C-alpha positions in Angstrom: 7.9 -6.2 12.6 6.0 -9.4 12.2 8.0 -12.2 10.3 5.2 -12.5 7.8 5.7 -8.8 6.8 9.2 -9.7 5.7 8.2 -12.6 3.4 7.7 -10.5 0.3 11.4 -9.4 0.3 12.5 -13.0 1.4 10.7 -14.4 -1.7 12.4 -12.2 -4.1 16.0 -12.3 -2.6 16.1 -15.9 -1.6 14.8 -16.7 -5.1 17.5 -14.8 -6.7 20.2 -16.4 -4.5 18.7 -19.9 -5.1 19.3 -19.3 -8.8 23.2 -19.1 -8.1 22.8 -21.9 -5.6 21.3 -24.2 -8.3 24.3 -23.2 -10.7 26.9 -24.0 -8.2 25.2 -27.2 -6.9 24.5 -28.4 -10.4 28.3 -28.5 -11.1 28.6 -31.1 -8.3 25.4 -33.1 -8.9 23.2 -32.4 -11.9 20.1 -34.1 -10.3 20.1 -31.6 -7.3 19.1 -28.7 -9.7 15.3 -29.7 -9.9 15.1 -30.6 -6.3 16.5 -27.3 -5.0 14.2 -25.4 -7.5 11.1 -27.3 -6.2 12.0 -26.9 -2.6 12.4 -23.0 -3.0 9.3 -22.6 -4.9 7.2 -24.7 -2.6 8.6 -22.8 0.4 7.9 -19.5 -1.3 4.3 -20.7 -2.0 3.8 -21.3 1.6 5.0 -18.0 2.4 2.7 -16.4 -0.2 -0.3 -18.1 1.5 0.7 -16.6 4.7 1.0 -13.3 3.1 -2.5 -13.6 1.5 -3.9 -14.3 5.0 -2.2 -11.5 6.6 -3.3 -9.1 4.1 -6.9 -10.2 4.3 -7.0 -10.2 8.2 -4.5 -7.5 9.2 -4.0 -5.2 6.2 -1.5 -4.2 3.6 2.2 -5.0 4.0 4.7 -2.2 3.5 8.5 -3.1 3.5 11.1 -0.5 3.0 14.2 -2.0 1.5 17.4 -1.1 3.5 15.2 0.7 5.9 15.0 3.8 3.5 11.6 5.6 3.8 9.7 6.0 0.6 9.8 7.9 -1.8 13.6 8.0 -1.3 14.0 4.2 -1.1 12.4 1.2 -2.8 9.2 0.0 -1.2 7.6 -3.4 -1.5 3.8 -3.2 -1.0 1.4 -6.2 -0.9 -2.3 -5.7 -0.8 -5.1 -8.0 -1.7 -4.5 -7.8 -5.4 -0.8 -8.6 -5.6 -1.1 -11.3 -2.7 -3.7 -13.1 -4.9 -1.4 -12.8 -8.0 1.6 -13.9 -6.1 -0.1 -17.2 -5.0 -1.1 -17.9 -8.6 2.4 -17.2 -9.9 4.1 -19.5 -7.4 1.5 -22.4 -7.6 1.9 -22.6 -11.4 5.6 -22.3 -11.1 5.6 -25.2 -8.8 3.4 -27.3 -11.3 5.6 -26.4 -14.1 8.7 -27.2 -12.1 7.5 -30.7 -11.1 6.7 -31.3 -14.8 10.1 -30.0 -16.0 12.0 -32.3 -13.6 11.2 -35.4 -15.7 10.4 -33.7 -19.0 13.8 -32.0 -19.3 16.2 -34.5 -17.6 16.5 -36.6 -20.6 16.4 -33.9 -23.2 19.1 -31.5 -22.1 22.8 -32.0 -21.8 24.2 -31.9 -18.3 25.5 -28.4 -18.7 22.3 -27.1 -20.3 20.2 -28.8 -17.6 22.0 -26.9 -14.9 21.7 -23.6 -16.7 18.0 -24.3 -17.4 16.9 -24.6 -13.8 19.1 -21.6 -12.9 17.3 -19.5 -15.4 14.0 -21.0 -14.4 14.5 -20.1 -10.7 15.5 -16.5 -11.7 12.4 -16.2 -14.0 10.2 -17.1 -11.0 12.0 -14.7 -8.7 11.6 -11.9 -11.2 8.0 -12.5 -11.7 7.4 -12.3 -7.8 9.5 -9.1 -7.8 7.2 -7.5 -10.5 4.1 -8.5 -8.5 5.3 -7.2 -5.0 7.2 -4.1 -5.8 5.7 -0.5 -5.2 8.2 1.4 -7.2 7.7 1.9 -11.0 11.4 1.7 -11.9 12.0 -1.3 -9.7 9.2 -2.9 -11.8 11.1 -2.2 -15.0 14.4 -3.7 -13.5 12.5 -6.9 -12.5 10.6 -7.0 -15.7 14.1 -7.2 -17.5 15.0 -10.1 -15.3 11.9 -11.9 -16.3 12.3 -11.0 -20.0 16.0 -12.0 -20.2 15.5 -15.4 -18.6 12.3 -16.0 -20.7 14.2 -15.3 -24.0 16.9 -17.9 -22.9 14.6 -20.6 -21.7 12.5 -20.3 -24.9 15.7 -20.7 -26.9 17.0 -23.6 -24.8 16.1 -26.4 -27.2 17.8 -24.7 -30.1 16.8 -24.9 -33.8 13.6 -23.1 -34.7 13.1 -21.9 -31.1 16.0 -19.4 -31.7 13.9 -17.4 -34.2 10.9 -17.4 -32.0 13.0 -16.2 -29.0 14.7 -13.6 -31.1 11.3 -12.2 -32.3 10.2 -12.1 -28.6 13.4 -10.3 -27.6 12.8 -7.6 -30.3 9.1 -7.0 -29.4 9.8 -7.4 -25.7 12.5 -4.8 -25.9 10.4 -2.4 -27.8 7.6 -3.0 -25.2 9.8 -2.3 -22.1 11.3 0.8 -23.7 7.8 2.2 -24.1 7.2 1.6 -20.5 10.6 3.1 -19.4 9.8 6.2 -21.5 6.5 6.5 -19.8 7.7 6.3 -16.3 10.5 8.8 -17.4 7.9 11.3 -18.3 6.0 10.7 -14.9 9.3 11.2 -13.1 9.9 14.4 -14.9 6.5 15.9 -13.6 6.3 14.4 -10.3 9.9 13.8 -9.2 9.2 10.5 -7.6 9.2 6.7 -8.7 7.2 5.4 -5.7 3.6 4.4 -6.7 1.9 5.7 -3.7 3.6 9.0 -3.9 2.8 9.3 -7.6 -0.8 8.7 -6.8 -0.8 11.7 -4.5 1.1 14.1 -6.8 -0.6 13.3 -10.0 -4.2 14.5 -9.7 -3.3 18.2 -10.0 -1.4 17.2 -13.2 -4.1 15.2 -14.9 -4.7 17.9 -17.6 -1.0 17.9 -18.4 -0.3 16.5 -21.9 2.8 14.9 -20.7 0.9 12.8 -18.4 -1.4 11.6 -21.1 1.5 10.7 -23.3 3.0 8.9 -20.3 0.1 6.7 -19.8 -0.3 6.0 -23.7 3.3 4.9 -23.7 2.8 2.6 -20.6 -0.3 1.3 -22.2 1.4 0.3 -25.6 4.4 -1.2 -23.7 2.2 -3.4 -21.6 0.0 -4.3 -24.5 3.1 -5.8 -26.2 3.9 -7.7 -23.0 0.3 -9.0 -22.8 0.2 -9.9 -26.4 -2.9 -7.8 -26.9 -3.7 -7.4 -30.7 -2.3 -6.0 -32.9 0.9 -6.2 -30.8 0.8 -10.1 -30.3 2.9 -11.2 -33.2 5.7 -12.5 -31.0 3.4 -14.8 -29.2 2.4 -17.7 -31.5 6.0 -18.9 -32.2 7.2 -18.3 -28.7 4.4 -20.4 -27.2 4.5 -23.0 -29.9 8.2 -23.9 -29.9 9.3 -23.3 -26.3 9.5 -26.2 -23.8 6.0 -27.1 -22.8 6.4 -26.0 -19.1 7.7 -22.7 -20.3 4.8 -22.4 -22.8 2.5 -22.9 -19.7 4.4 -20.2 -17.9 4.4 -17.9 -20.8 0.5 -18.4 -21.3 -0.7 -19.0 -17.8 1.6 -16.6 -15.9 4.0 -14.2 -17.7 1.3 -12.4 -19.8 -1.0 -12.3 -16.8 1.6 -10.7 -14.6 1.9 -7.9 -17.2 -1.8 -7.7 -17.1 -1.5 -7.2 -13.3 1.2 -4.5 -13.9 -1.1 -2.7 -16.3 -4.0 -2.8 -13.7 -1.6 -1.7 -10.8 -0.3 1.3 -12.8 -3.7 2.2 -14.1 -5.6 2.1 -10.8 -2.8 2.7 -8.0 -0.9 5.5 -9.9 -3.4 7.1 -12.3 -6.7 6.3 -10.4 -10.3 5.9 -11.7 -10.7 9.8 -12.0 -7.9 10.0 -14.6 -9.2 6.9 -16.6 -12.6 8.7 -16.9 -11.0 11.8 -18.6 -10.7 10.0 -21.9 -12.5 6.9 -23.4 -9.4 4.9 -22.8 -11.0 1.8 -21.3 -13.8 1.9 -24.0 -11.2 1.5 -26.7 -9.5 -1.3 -24.7 -12.9 -3.0 -24.5 -13.3 -2.9 -28.2 -9.8 -4.1 -28.9 -10.3 -7.0 -26.4 -13.6 -8.0 -28.0 -11.8 -8.1 -31.5 -8.9 -10.2 -29.9 -11.6 -12.7 -28.6 -12.8 -13.5 -32.1 -9.5 -13.0 -34.0 -7.7 -15.4 -31.7 -10.4 -18.1 -31.9 -10.6 -17.9 -35.7 -6.8 -18.3 -36.0 -6.8 -21.2 -33.6 -9.2 -23.1 -35.8 -6.9 -22.7 -38.8 -3.9 -24.2 -36.9 -2.5 -27.7 -37.5 0.1 -27.6 -34.6 -1.6 -28.3 -31.3 0.6 -25.9 -29.3 0.2 -23.1 -31.9 -3.5 -23.6 -31.6 -3.3 -23.1 -27.9 -1.1 -20.1 -28.5 -3.7 -18.2 -30.6 -6.3 -19.4 -28.0 -4.2 -17.4 -25.4 -4.6 -14.4 -27.8 -8.3 -14.8 -27.4 -8.2 -15.4 -23.6 -6.3 -12.3 -23.1 -9.3 -10.7 -24.7 -11.5 -11.9 -22.0 -9.2 -10.6 -19.3 -8.8 -7.1 -20.9 -12.6 -6.9 -21.7 -13.2 -7.4 -18.0 -10.6 -4.6 -17.3 -12.2 -2.4 -19.8 -15.7 -2.7 -18.3 -14.4 -2.2 -14.7 -15.0 1.5 -14.4 -18.5 1.3 -16.0 -19.9 -1.7 -14.0 -20.4 -0.8 -10.3 -22.7 -3.7 -9.4 -21.8 -5.3 -5.8 -21.8 -8.7 -7.4 -20.1 -8.7 -10.7 -18.8 -5.2 -11.0 -15.3 -3.7 -10.9 -12.4 -5.9 -11.7 -14.0 -9.2 -10.5 -14.5 -10.9 -13.9 -10.8 -9.9 -15.0 -9.2 -11.1 -11.9 -11.3 -14.4 -11.9 -10.1 -15.1 -15.4 -6.4 -14.5 -14.6 -6.7 -17.5 -12.1 -9.0 -19.5 -14.5 -6.8 -19.0 -17.5 -3.7 -20.0 -15.6 -5.3 -23.3 -14.6 -6.8 -24.1 -18.1 -4.0 -23.1 -20.3 -1.3 -24.3 -17.9 -3.0 -27.8 -18.0 -3.4 -27.7 -21.8 0.2 -26.7 -22.6 1.5 -29.4 -20.3 -0.7 -32.0 -22.0 0.6 -30.9 -25.4 4.1 -31.4 -24.0 3.1 -35.0 -22.9 2.0 -35.9 -26.4 5.4 -34.6 -27.7 7.4 -36.5 -24.8 5.6 -39.8 -25.5 5.0 -39.8 -29.3 6.8 -36.8 -30.7 3.2 -35.7 -31.7 3.3 -32.0 -32.6 0.2 -31.8 -35.0 -3.3 -32.4 -34.1 -3.6 -35.2 -36.8 -0.8 -37.1 -34.8 -3.0 -37.6 -31.8 -5.2 -40.4 -33.2 -6.2 -42.9 -30.7 -4.3 -41.6 -27.8 -7.4 -41.3 -25.7 -7.1 -44.9 -25.0 -3.3 -45.1 -24.6 -3.1 -42.1 -22.2 -6.4 -41.9 -20.5 -5.4 -39.8 -17.6 -3.5 -37.2 -19.7 -6.3 -37.0 -22.2 -8.9 -37.0 -19.7 -7.2 -33.9 -18.2 -7.1 -32.3 -21.7 -10.9 -32.9 -21.9 -11.6 -31.2 -18.5 -9.4 -28.3 -19.4 -11.0 -28.0 -22.9 -14.5 -27.9 -21.8 -13.5 -25.3 -19.2 -12.3 -23.3 -22.1 -15.6 -23.9 -24.0 -17.5 -22.8 -20.8 -19.3 -25.9 -19.8 -20.7 -25.6 -16.1 -19.5 -25.9 -13.4 -16.0 -25.2 -14.9 -13.9 -22.0 -14.3 -14.5 -20.9 -17.9 -18.3 -21.0 -17.3 -17.9 -18.8 -14.3 -16.0 -16.2 -16.2 -18.5 -16.1 -19.0 -21.3 -15.8 -16.4 -19.7 -12.9 -14.6 -18.8 -11.1 -18.0 -22.4 -11.6 -19.2 -23.8 -10.0 -16.2 -21.2 -7.1 -16.5 -22.4 -6.6 -20.2 -26.1 -6.4 -19.1 -25.2 -3.8 -16.4 -23.1 -1.8 -19.0 -25.9 -2.2 -21.6 -23.5 -3.4 -24.1 -25.2 -6.5 -25.8 -22.8 -6.6 -28.7 -20.1 -7.8 -26.3 -22.6 -10.5 -25.2 -23.0 -11.7 -28.7 -19.2 -11.7 -29.2 -18.8 -13.8 -26.0 -21.4 -16.4 -27.1 -19.8 -16.5 -30.6 -16.4 -17.1 -29.1 -17.8 -20.0 -27.0 -19.0 -21.7 -30.3 -15.5 -21.1 -31.9 -13.8 -22.6 -28.8 -16.1 -25.6 -29.3 -15.0 -26.1 -32.9 -11.3 -26.1 -32.3 -11.3 -28.1 -29.1 -13.9 -30.6 -30.1 -11.7 -31.3 -33.2 -8.8 -32.4 -30.9 -11.2 -34.4 -28.6 -12.7 -36.2 -31.6 -9.2 -37.2 -32.9 -8.0 -38.4 -29.4 -11.1 -40.5 -28.8 -12.9 -41.2 -32.2 -10.2 -41.7 -34.7 -8.4 -45.2 -34.7 -4.7 -44.9 -33.8 -1.7 -46.7 -35.5 1.9 -46.3 -36.3 1.3 -44.0 -39.3 0.0 -41.4 -36.9 3.3 -41.1 -34.8 7.0 -40.9 -35.5 9.0 -43.9 -36.5 11.1 -43.4 -33.3 8.1 -43.9 -31.2 6.1 -46.5 -33.3 6.5 -49.0 -30.6 4.3 -47.1 -28.3 1.4 -47.3 -30.8 0.6 -51.0 -30.0 -3.3 -51.3 -29.7 -4.5 -51.4 -26.1 -1.1 -50.5 -24.7 -1.3 -47.8 -22.0 1.4 -45.2 -22.5 1.0 -42.8 -19.6 3.5 -40.2 -18.9 5.8 -40.4 -15.8 4.3 -39.6 -12.5 6.1 -36.3 -12.0 4.6 -35.1 -15.2 1.2 -36.5 -14.6 0.7 -35.1 -11.0 0.7 -31.3 -12.1 -1.4 -32.2 -15.3 -4.1 -33.9 -13.1 -3.9 -31.3 -10.5 -4.5 -28.4 -12.9 -7.4 -30.2 -14.6 -9.1 -31.0 -11.3 -8.8 -27.4 -10.2 -10.5 -26.3 -13.4 -13.7 -27.9 -12.0 -13.1 -27.4 -8.3 -12.4 -23.7 -8.5 -15.4 -23.4 -10.7 -17.6 -24.8 -7.9 -15.9 -22.5 -5.5 -16.5 -19.4 -7.5 -20.2 -20.4 -8.1 -20.9 -21.5 -4.5 -18.9 -18.6 -2.8 -17.6 -20.9 0.0 -16.5 -18.4 2.6 -13.7 -20.6 3.9 -11.8 -20.4 0.7 -11.6 -16.7 0.7 -12.1 -16.3 -3.2 -14.7 -13.7 -3.1 -13.4 -11.7 -0.2 -10.0 -11.3 -2.2 -11.7 -9.7 -5.2 -14.1 -7.7 -2.8 -10.9 -6.2 -1.1 -9.4 -5.4 -4.5 -12.5 -3.5 -5.8 -12.8 -1.7 -2.5 -9.1 -0.7 -2.8 -9.7 1.0 -6.2 -13.2 2.4 -5.5 -14.9 -0.1 -7.7 -17.9 -2.4 -7.3 -17.6 -4.8 -4.4 -19.3 -8.0 -3.5 -21.9 -8.0 -0.6 -23.3 -11.4 0.3 
């Protein structure tokens, strides 16, 4: 077996062991925690790039844990879809870890600091496990690791975050129970938990009511995890009050990983033939369209910047799920299938990851939680605010940003599907995005700053003309993500072959029998 074919299991297992290593090493040297975390995540990111290259050039990776042949044993399966998602997970985790090194080191007590990075490492390991597993029950177990660590990380600052974490715990527990019931029903009719085995055994049972109930339970469970309206109620507080790097992970990665899980179960277990038996994806498309407008309208009403970004995430999940909903009705070789949805998973991770990290920077320097507290910061924090502007105009859809590319591909998909109502909704959402992001940009650059706009503790930072940039460890990920909002937009638009972006999505669509790109 090639070494690269063992990387998927190494990423998960070494990630889990690294969590305990951080805990033990932190008792000796508190500062080692962040460095161990960053070293492990960076090495895993390199592994994920090798995995992606192997999948695109050689083929799908199958790894049998313990040498047990599936369906008796647990199997890790990596194809173009989860190799792509794995790179996104580890890249944003690395950016969030760099940011957290400085952001958290002065905020947390020594004991909490060690625990924080231990949980952060286990969170990343759990996310990677959810992405690479080919077993539906193993996906449940790893989802619980993700959930438990996320609840604790959200609650780590204490105070009002405890209520936000508790609400997330309740909703998340309900969601995962729905999923567990769904796979229990599937096991009762197929006798297997392996995804590939289920795919073979389910077609003769497609008319079985228990199979329909199982899919409905899984859909509801993942809808809670993805924060798809009306099951999004846990999201605003969790995103708004969590540490900013965890907010970036929640919005940019965690809800997207559960979107991946929904796509994986829908297309790898149930297949397109099952999805066409009922108008399931048509309903999802309409719910997603409502979410786009609902999230944007509520974002406009917010005063707290992170809460505004949280409701924006509700809207952005609508974009992704609208792309998923249209996937089986758009067969075009250019914009068909899952292409718009998978594009926006990456695009949203870059944009929202950057925006939440910038919001954390404002809190770090000036304790500025509310939008009105940001007056004049455009001159005091030129690099940070410039990054916010790049990510914000990407959200609006200004070319050549990643947000523009998503909207272009979705519009073409609407034209092919003949649904011009969705096109009108998309254009309206762009105007609503302009309203709430322009409000922030105006306050940053066009409103005079002063001591009255910031907390007394940070009043000395408000001296006119004084630059108050965030530390380098926090600035690097912010600028990197903001730059990629434009760079990846150009890559998507120009279809540069060496980058391999379009071939990845082409492979995914072919894998599921959907539209594929042909140059």
